[in-house]
N, C-alpha and C positions, 0 to 999 in steps of 0.2 A: 484599356490599353491593350499592347501585346504580355506586358511580362508582369499583369495584375493578376491575381493569384487565381485558377482554375475552382470556383467554387459548385464545379460540375462535383471535385470530387473533394467532402468535404473537411472541413480543417479541422485535427484534433487538440483539443490545449490541454495540456497536462500543470494543472497548478501544482509548483516546485516549491519548495525552499523548506520542506516539513518533514527532513532536512535538507539541506539546499543539493548533498550526494544522492541522495533515493530523489529526485527528483529526474537530475541528469541521467541516474543510470535506470531511469521510468520511461525516459527517451531515447537510449539507447536499445533496451528492449522492445522497442520499437519497430526501431531498423534494423533491429539482430534478427526479428520473426517475418521479414519483410523479402519476399522477392524481388531483387531489382539489381539488375545489372548494369548501371551507371544511375547517375545524381539522381536522373531526369524521373526515375522509377521508382523512387521513396515517395512515401506519404507526404503529403502536406500535417506537419506540426509543429506547434509553437508553447515551449515549453520557460513558463513563469515562476519566476524565482523572487518571493521578496518575503523573507523571512522576520523584514524586521516589523511587518505589519501582521504578521498570524503570531501570536502568544505561543506558547509549549504548552502541544495538547495534554499532556499526562497533568500535567505544573497544573491545570485550568480544571483536572475531575480529580485530584486528587485534594484542590484545597478544601478546610472545614465550610461550613456552611455560614457562618458569619466572618467569614472573608469576601470581600471582594475583587473582581477580576475575570476582564473581558473576555470575551467568547470566543474562542477562535476561529468559530463561523464567521465573520465581519472582515474579518478581513480574508477568508479566502472569498466569500463574496464579492470581495475589490476583485480582487486578481480571477473571480469568474469574469465580472464586470469588462476586465481588461483584454481577457481573450475572444471575452464576447464581439466586443465592438473591431475586433482585427481578425473578425470573421470566422473563429470558432463554433463549430453549434452541437458537439459531441465533448464532455469534461470529465477529468478524471481529478480526484485529488489523492494524490502520491505519500498515501500516511493509513496506517491503521486505525491509528486512535483518533482521527478528528470523524473518524464513522461511530463514533461511540451516538445514542440516540443524544445529547444532550445539544451535541456541538454541530451535526451532519445535519438534521431535522431542521433547529434553525437553518444553518445553511443553505437546502434545497428550498425550505417555503419561500426563503429572501429569492434564491432564483428563481420559482416558481413563476410570482409576484411581476418580479419586471421581467426579467429572462425569458418567458414563456416556450419559446422554441429550440430555447436548450436544453441539447441529452445527457444528465448526467450519471455518468458509470460507477453506479457501486462496487467496488473491489472486493468488500468481505461478501457480500452476495455472490456474487459472480464463483467468488472462490467456491463456496458451498454449495454454488450448481457443480461445479466440476468434481468437488470429492464427491457431492453422490451420484454423478453419473456416470465417473470413471473410475472409483475404485469401489471395488467391494471388500470395508472392513465393518468394522463395528466400535471400533477404538482409535480416538482421534488425539494426536495430542495437541498443544498451543504454547509457541514459545512466543509472551508478546513486553511491550512495556505495563508496569505496575496501573496506567491508567487504563490498557484495556484489560486487564484483568478484573480491574474492580467496577470496570462498566458491566461485563457480560455481556459485550456486545455479539460477540461471535456467539454464544451461546442464542441469541435471536434466530440465528438457522440453520441448529439445530436442535430444535425444541420438541423434535414427534420423539425422541427418546432413539432412535433407529442407530445414531451414532454417542458414542458418549465422549465427552470433550474431556482428555487428562489435559489438567494443568500443574508446573510445578508445585510444589509447596512453601510456603512462607519467604521459607529461607531462597527456597530457588528462583522465585520471582527476585527477590531483593538483588542474587547474584549477576541477574539477566541484567537489571534494572543498571543496575552499574557498569556492563558491561556495552552500552550503548551511551549513557553517560557521566559515565567517570571522568574529568577531567583530564588526572593523567592515563589513562589507557583505555576509554570509552569509543567507540565507534562515531560518535559526532565530535568528539575531539579531533579525533586522527581518520576522519576518511578518507584522505588521500592514501598513508599509510598505514593500515589496520596492525594492530598490535597484537600480540602471539595470547598476550594474555584475556584480552576480549576472545580471541578464536576457541582456547583453551576450557573458557567456564560455561560457552554455549554448546561447542560442542560433549563436553560433560551434563547440560543438560537437556542435548536430547537422547544422550545413550541413557539419562538418568529414566526419563518418557520412554523410550526402549525398553528395558527392565523391567518399567511397571506396567508394559501392555502396551504400547504404542505399536498399529501399525502403521503409522504415519503419521508426520510432524508438516504443522502451520507455521512459518515462518511469519510471525502477525506482524514483526513490525515492519517499514520500508529501508530499514537498517541494517537488516539484520543479513540477506543475502550478500552480504559486500563483506562481509566476514565468515561465510559458510558455503561448501562445496557442497554441494548434494549427493555427489557420488561418491564421497565418503562415509557417508552410512546406510545400513543395509536394510532398512523401508526409503519408502520414497520421503524426500524435503520438500514442501511444500510452497512455492515464494506465488502468493497472491498478484503480485504486482506485473509477476511472467504473466500469468493465466490471466492479466486484465489487461495488458499489452494485444493478448492474441484476441482476443477477444473484441479489440479497439477495431484491428484490423480486420475482421471478419465481419467486422458490420460498415467499414467504412468501403473495401474491397476485398472483398474474398478469394480473388481471381492470386490476390497476390500476397496471401499466407503461407507462408514456409509447413511445411508437412515436420512432422516430429519425429 
């Protein structure tokens, strides 16, 4: 049929819902970085947002050893299966914390077993490659959820010691956690209308990392770019979702990737 998806151009699958606005923002970044003069010039992309089947990633990672909790990987796999059936052969999970080994390894194992021709793009690995190839720095700040900090997942990609990963202190991590999760002013509760208190907390923590020697800062939670404007800071503020969206375009249709 003439109107069927042209699978000569691969379909990109975005697993959203983690959180919902972060997934929407990731898809927007694909569109924003694509050279297109009309609708038909854009890439084929499918966003699935099923937060009801993917438990909170930070909550899972922070649970006590004797607590029972469902691994978010199972819900992520169900989402991957749905976009795969729709035709997606490239997929990304729009959540930094979901890339923790306890979650992401199981997700990838299930996908490898059942969906062997599905290529999963690792957002953290992609970000680390960008930092190493594009920035001449030796001290890198990280702003993230408590789950990401606890799992040390970003450290896995900077283990060679050439770049020191600088994190907020315990109080700072708690402040960032609240800026993301607090029902009163957190980004998750107010993604459509970011509260100034959340913006102020995050800006303060970024500036604190700069004062401690950070030469660049990673926004290691996909909610953070909703509240942060990188141009307001004196050093590069890195959005892993933006970098990964651009990598997906480069993989699928490199001639359509906008120049920065």
